[in-house]
N, C-alpha and C positions, 0 to 999 in steps of 0.2 A: 599780539595782532588785534585789532579793533573788532569787536562784535558788532553783529546785527543791531539795528536800532529797534527791532522787535522782539527783543529778549523779555523772557517771562519773568526774570527776577533780577533786580539792582540791589545789590548790598547796602550802598550807599548813595546820598544825594548827589555827591559829586561825581561817581561813577554814571549815575543816571542821565546828568545833565550833559556831560561829556559825550556819551555815547548815543544818545537819542535826540539830542536836539543840536540845531544847525547854530550858528553863530549868529545869523539874523534872527532866529528864533529867540535865542537867549537875550538879545537885544531887546527885544519886544516886551520879554518877561521882566527884565531888569528896570524897565521903565516903571513899574509898579513900586520899586525901591526908592529910596531917597537918595541923593547926590548924583552926580554926574555918572555916566555910564563908560567905562573903559572899551577899548576897542579889541583888545586880545581876548579870545575865547576862553582861557583859562582864568583871566581876571574876571570876566563875568560871571563865571561859575562861582568863583570864591566871593563875589558880591553877592549873589543869592544865597550862599551857604551862611555869609554873615547876618543877612537878614532874617534866616529862619533859626539863627543861633540862640541859645538862651531862652528867655520869655518872648522872643521874636515869633517862634512856632505857634505859640498860644495866642499870640495879638492878631496873626494873622488868620489863624482859623476863626477867631471872634469875628473878623470882617466878612466872613461868608454869610450868605443869605441861608435861610432853614433847608431850602433842598441841597444846596452844595455841602452843607454840615452833614446831611444825611448821606451823602454819597460818601464823605471820608469815613463816617462812622461805620457803615457797611463793609469797607475794606479792613478798617482798624480792627473790628470784632470777627472777621471771619478767618478762616483757616489760611487763606491765600494772600496775595498782595496784587491782584488784578482787579479793576475795577469791571464789573458786568452791566453793560449798559441795558442790555434786553431785560435781565432780572429786575434791575433798579426800576424800569419805566413799567413793568408789570406792577410792581407793589405800591409805587407812589403815583403812577399816572401820567408821570412827567419825567423830564431828564433834566439835570443840572447844567447851567451855561457855563461854558468852558472857553469861548472865545478861541482865537486861532494864534498859532505860533507862525504861521506862514507869513513871511515878509511881503508877499503880494495881496494880502487879504488886509487892505487898509481900512475897511469898515467893521473888523472883527477884532477889535484889541483883545488879547488873552486877559481872563479873568484871573483872581487869586488862586483859584481852584487849580491852576496849572503849576502852583509851587508844590503841590501834593502828589501829582502824577506826571508820569514821563512815558515816552514811547508809546505803546499802545495801552494805555490806562494802567500803568504799573506804579505802585508806591513803593519808594525805596524801604527797604528793610529797617534801615537805622531811624527813618521819619516815623515808621510805623511803631516802633517799640517805643518812641517818645511821646507819640500821640495816644498811646494807651493808657498814659497816667492821666490824662484830662478828657479826652472826648468820650461822652456818655455812650451805652451801647443803644443801637437803633431800635425803633418801635418795632415789637414782634410781627410777624406776618399773620393777618387775619383776614377773612373774607366776610363782607356784610351780608347779613340775613333778614328775612322778612318773617313777621308772622302770618301774613297772607299774601297771595298773589293779587296785581291789579284784575280788575273785572275785565279789561279789555287790552288790546296792544295799540297805541296810538301810532299810526303811519302818515299823520298829516305833515309832519317836518320831513318826509322822505318823499319828494315828488316821483321817484323811480317806483317806488313801492305803492304808492297812493295811487298811480296811473294804473297799475294792475289789479288793484283790490280796492276796498273801500278805506275810507280814512281811519276807521277803527274796526277791530275785529275781536269777537269775544275770546276770552281764554278759557279753554276748557281744562277742568283738573281731572285726572285719572289717578285714583287710589289703586293701589296693586298688591299691597301686602297679603290679604285675605284672598283676593282673587287669584294670584299666583299659585296658591296651595290648591285651591280648587282647579284651576286648569291643568296643573301637573297630573293630577289623577285622571282627569278627563282624557288627557291626550294619551296617557299610559294606556288607558283602557281602549282608546282609539286604536293604538298599535296593536294591541293584544287582538283585537277585531281583523287584523290584516288590512287596514284601510290606510296606511301611510307608506308610500313607497319613495325613492330617493334615486337619484341618478348613480349608475354603477361606479363613475370616476368622481364626479363632483361630491356626492353624498349630499347634494341639495334635495330638497322635497319638490317632488313633480307639481305640475299644475293641478292635477286631481287631488294628490295629498294636500297642498295647500287649501284646497275648498273644503277638504274633510275636516283640516285642523280648525279652520275658520268657523266652522258649523258648531264648535263645542267651546269657543271663545265667548267669555261672558260680554255681553253688548258688541261683540264683533271686535275688529282689529282698531287700532287708534284711528284711522281714517277709512271711510267709507268708500268702497269701490265705485269709481265715477265712470265705469265703463257704461257707453250707451247714452250719457248726457251730451249736451251741446259744448261743454267745456273741452277744451283740447286733451285729447287722451295722455299726453305725456305729463299732464298736471296731476294725475292721480297717484297718489303716494305708493298704491300697492300694498302688499303683505308685509308687515313687521313682526308682529308676535306670532302670527299663523308661520313664518318663515323660521323663526328664532326657535321655536320649540323643538322641532326634529334635530336641529343641530345641536341643541344644548343637551338632548336626551343620549345621541350619540357621542358627544365628547364626554358624557357623564359614565358611558359604558351602561347605559340602563336598557340600551337597545343594541342589536347587532342585526347582521343580514348575511345569508347567504347568496341570495340573488338580489333584486331591487327593492324587495319588500322588507320593512322593519320587523322585527320580531323581539320580544322582551327576552332579555337574559336572565339570570338567575336574580342577580341584584336589582334588573327592572320588576321583577314578579313580587321580590321582597318589598319593593318600595310601595305596591298597592296597599299593603297593610302596615307599613311604617309611618311615624308621623311625617307630614309633607315638609314642614320646615326642616328637619334633620336631612330629608333628600335634597332639598334645595341648596343648603349650606353645601354638601358634597358637590352639586352641580356647578356651584359658583367658583370653588376651588377648583374643579376641573378645568371648567372654562378658560380662568387665569392661564392655564399652561399648555392649552390645545393648540395644535397647528392645523386642525380640520378647517378654518376659515380664517383670513384676515379680514376683518370688520371693513377696511378701506374697499374692499372688492364689491362690497354693497354700494358704494357711491358709483353708479354706473356710468356716469358721463367722464369720468377720468379713465383716460386711454393710456396705454402702455403698461398696466400692470402684470402683463404675462411676459413670456420669453425674456429677453435681455433686461427689460425695464423691472422684472421681478427679483433680480439679483440687485438692484439699486434699493430695494425696500428694506427696513430695518425688521428685527425680529419682533413678533407680535407680543412675545411673553413679557419683556421689559416695559413695552407701552401700558400693557394692561396693569402691569405690577405698580407703575408710576402714578397711575389714575386712581387706582384702588388704595394706595398707601395716603395719598392726599386726602380721598374722600373719608378716611378714618376720623380725620381730625375735624370734620364739618359737624355742627351741632345737630343731635338727631332731631327729626320733627320741624326742624327750621327751614323754610324756603330759600335758596339761593339762586342767583341769575347765571346761567351757562356761561356768559363771556365773563362774567367776574370769577368764576370757577377756572376757566382756561388761564387768566391771568395770574390766578392763585397759585396753580401748578408751576408757571414758570417763576414766580417770586418765591416759593419755597426751595427752589433747585432742583425739584423732582421733574423738569420739563423733558418731553420726549420727542422724537423725531420719527415721523412716519416714514421718511425717505433719506437714504444717505445721497443719493444721486437724484434730486428731483426734476432733473433736466430731462429725463427718460419719460416723466409723467406729463400728460398734456390733454387740452380740450380742443377738439377738432383738428388743430393742425400741429405738427411736432414740433415745429419751429415756433411760429408767432404764439401758439397757445401753451407753450411750455411753463410748468411751476417752477422752473430753475430761475426765472428772473425775481430779482429782488421783492420781497414783500408777498411773493404768491405762495411759497411754501407753507404759510401759516394757514391759509386755506384748507390744506390737506389735513394738518394737524387738529384743526377746529371741526371738520366733518368727521374726522375720526372719533372724536370724543363724543359727539352727538350720536353717532350710530352705537358705538359702545355702550353708551347711558340708556338711550332708547329701547333699542333692541334686545339688549340682552340683561342689563341690570335691572331694568324695569319690567321686563317680562318676567324676571325670576322674583319679583317683588322686594328688590332692595330699596328701589326708589319710587316715589310717587312724583308725577310729573304734571305740568301745565303746558299745553299745547294750542297752537293756532294752526290753519291750514299751511303747508310748507311754502306754497307759491306766494312770492312777495313777502314773505317773514323776515328776511334778512336782506340786507343791501346787496345788489346785484353787483359783482367785480367785474364792472366794465372794462377795467385795464386787461384783462384776461380775453385772449381772442376766442370768439366763440360763446362767451358767458352771456352776452346781451340776447342769444337767441332761447336761452334756456329759462323755464318757469321758475326753476330753482337749482341750486348746485347739488342738493342731496335731497332725498325724502324726509330726512330728518330736519331740515331747516327749521322746522315749526316747534321744535322743543326750546322753550323760554327759560324755564325754572324747572326746579326739582328739588325733592328733600328726602333725607335718608329715613327709612322707616326703622321701626324697632327691629323688624327681621333683617334689614340690611346691615343695622349697627353689629349685629350678632354674628352674621355672615361674614362682615368685615374684620372682625376681630376686635371692634371699639367697645362690645359688651359682652361680659363672660356668660351671659344668661338670655333666654329669651321667652317673653311672654307677649301673647298677641296683644295688641292695643283694643282697650276696651271699646264697645261699639257706643257711639253718642247716642244718648238718652233723648227722645222727642216724641211727646204725645201727641202724634199725628194720626194714629189708626183707632178704630172702635172695633172690638172684636166681640161678636156675639154668641150666644151659645149654640145658634144653628150653624155654627163655623163661618159665618158671614164675616168678612173684613172690609169696612167701610173707611174710606180716606177721609179725614175731617178737612185737610188743606183743600184749596180750590183746586190748585194742580200738584199732583204728588211730584216729588224729586225724581230725578232719572234713576239714582240708586234705589230708591224705595219700589219704583215701578219694576225694575228689573228683578229685584228680590222676590216681590209679590208674584210676577209672572212665572218665577221658578218655584215657589212654594204653594200656589194656590190657582185655580181656574178663574178667569175672568169672567164676570156675570154683567157689568155695564162698566162705563168709564171711570168710575170711582167707587166700585164693588168687587171683591173677589171672594171666592168660596174656598177653605181649605178642603182638601180631600185626600184620602189616605194614598190613592193610586198616583197623585201628583206629588207627594211628600216620598213616597217610595223611589220615584224617578229621581228627584233630588238627590237622595242619599245614594242612588247609584252612580249619579255625576260627581260625586265627591263631597258633595255638603254632609256636614255632620248634624245630628240632632240637637247636639248642645248648640251649635251655630244658629239653627232655626229658632230654637227657645229665646236664645239671647236676642235676636231680632225682633222677635213679636213682643217680648217684654219691655225691650227698649222703646219701642214705638209706640206701644198700646197705651191709651190715655186712662185705661182701668184695668184691675187684676185679671188674668186669664180667666175665662170661665172653665167651671170643672169637666164639661164636656169637651172643650179644647185640649185641656191637659191630659185626658184620658185618651183622646186621639192620639195626641203626640206619644203618650206613654206605649200605647199598643203598637203604632208602628217602629218605633225603636226597639222594641221587645222582639218582634217578628225579623227586624232586619240584622239581629245578632244571632238567629239561629241557625242560618247558613251563611258560610263565607268562601269566598274564593281562594283554594289552595294552590291549584297549579292546573296547567293545560294538560290534557292526555290524549292519547289515541286510543281509538275504539277498536278491538279487534274480535273478529267473529271466529268462534270455534266449531268443529264438526258437529259435536253433540254436547249435552250437558256434562256428561261423563268426562270428557277431555277437558272442558272448561273448569270443572271442579278440580281435576288432577291438578292442573297448571296452577290455579289459584292458590293451593295449598301445599304444593311441593315445596320443600325447605329451600331449594335453589331458586326458584322463581317467585316464590310467594312475598320477599321482600320488594319487589318491583312492579307488582301488579294488584289489581282488585278485581273480584268477580262481580260483573254487573249485569244482572239477569240470568237466564238459563243458558246461554251460549255465548256470553260476550265478555270479554276482559277489558279493563281501563288500564293503560299503562301512561303513567306520566312521562311527559315529554322528555325530562331531564333524565328519566331512567331506562330510556328505549335500548341504548346500546348495552347496558348491563342485562336487561331481558333477553335481547337477542343471544347473547352468550350462554344464559343460563339455560334458555330454551333449546339451545343445540346441546348442551349437556345432558338435557332430559331426553333427548332423541326426536326432535321436533326442528322445525324450521319455519320462519315468518316469512311468508310470500306476497 
């Protein structure tokens, strides 16, 4: 019985030609050979086989252009026999010229590449074995990287974007490696203070929680809140890092909840005194496997993600793993374009799909706005990548990023129903470039150890013995200004003063004295004065005298004798501490054990 022309494997050239090409198609292909063409299909197959016999195969391959030869090489040196058009285009940025075997396609004669592939791009096994002898391996898959990102995004070549925005927009760089480690401790302390609540079912932070987290983020979120301005409200990107931190802490099991308010777990309390980099590495690994949130749900305009549409989505873990594994191969400290990275994933064969059935996902209208139409599904995959990178990988400090405002940053997909009414498809559209940090390489497994990147040395400050810090540059950089506002009190536009109380507040917020010293030394045009060194030493010494061990409940006893009895009895002593004349402190984690011991002592806690 004749097999379908869409077979995945052909053992021989003759089998492939007979079973997958019509007689008319073989006639068109045979015209590329010498001599008159026979009329019978079997004779046409034999003529093509003779043309490729012996040295004819190498001679035919030699007549292909560079792109066609690359197409042959990709299959010859792969594990299969099928040509992957999507993967090839992602790697080379173009597709090979095929021509057509259709007898009615008069203007598209087949090219010699058709001798090597049959059916749906299948190379016969016998041809592949012969080609292995002389076809060189294809070029390895690489991604182009940059030393520095451009200063601005040029939109003049895209009228649709230029109409919405200026012809060029400044690109802002956000360095996250050190910031993430400090923000982690700040958010943990915020949770410990009972200031972060989440939805009981969604586990997403409430509006008040977002405001609280935003207040401890260094320099605010990636984009300022545009509420109250004359711009359209839907152009405001909204919270990104402020949204991510509560989700990351929940996924990492550093926080838990019995109601809607988050509380530190035992692991979360230990993280307050553990190296932040170690905690971030654990959070990253937990996030790769969590089902707490599908990043696609953060692309608000995509409808149909719940109900029946949810069953058409792929599992989140394989998507994240595909991106993370591809990211491991990117050089550390080198900028890469996000569009190029998306192509790189496809070219390496690690491509992921957000939806098994994209027809259920849509913009505005379930029919006309469906993502099931050809070419639209990639919009979902691209926005998923942007969210995963900006909201989670960057929040954890694995990536530095270069951003512009999302409105007008990417070409509007006008062929999608309803897209022309949106300022952007996702709040992450402004992410243009990223680079893997040293922390990121360690978390990804590309590096076996982690050492923080050294702070760049620039003599832009003059630090005086009276603790004043003067900026020598006309305008301090945004990073320097942010650091000075954290460590010192502003005196004037270009002068700050180091004060012990402000330094102590910085230490409470997660900064280390080593980091503060490093900043001052790296930025000072002269050695630090002795008075400043003594101030730093004194603040550091006092900062280590008292440390946060655990939260506790304060209990009041009837009199001092009872408090002393409970505090020193062998059954209750391991679970409480005497606090004053009539009070006991019971660590939160020991409360259940304390109650049991107290009952054995003959008392009960009410």
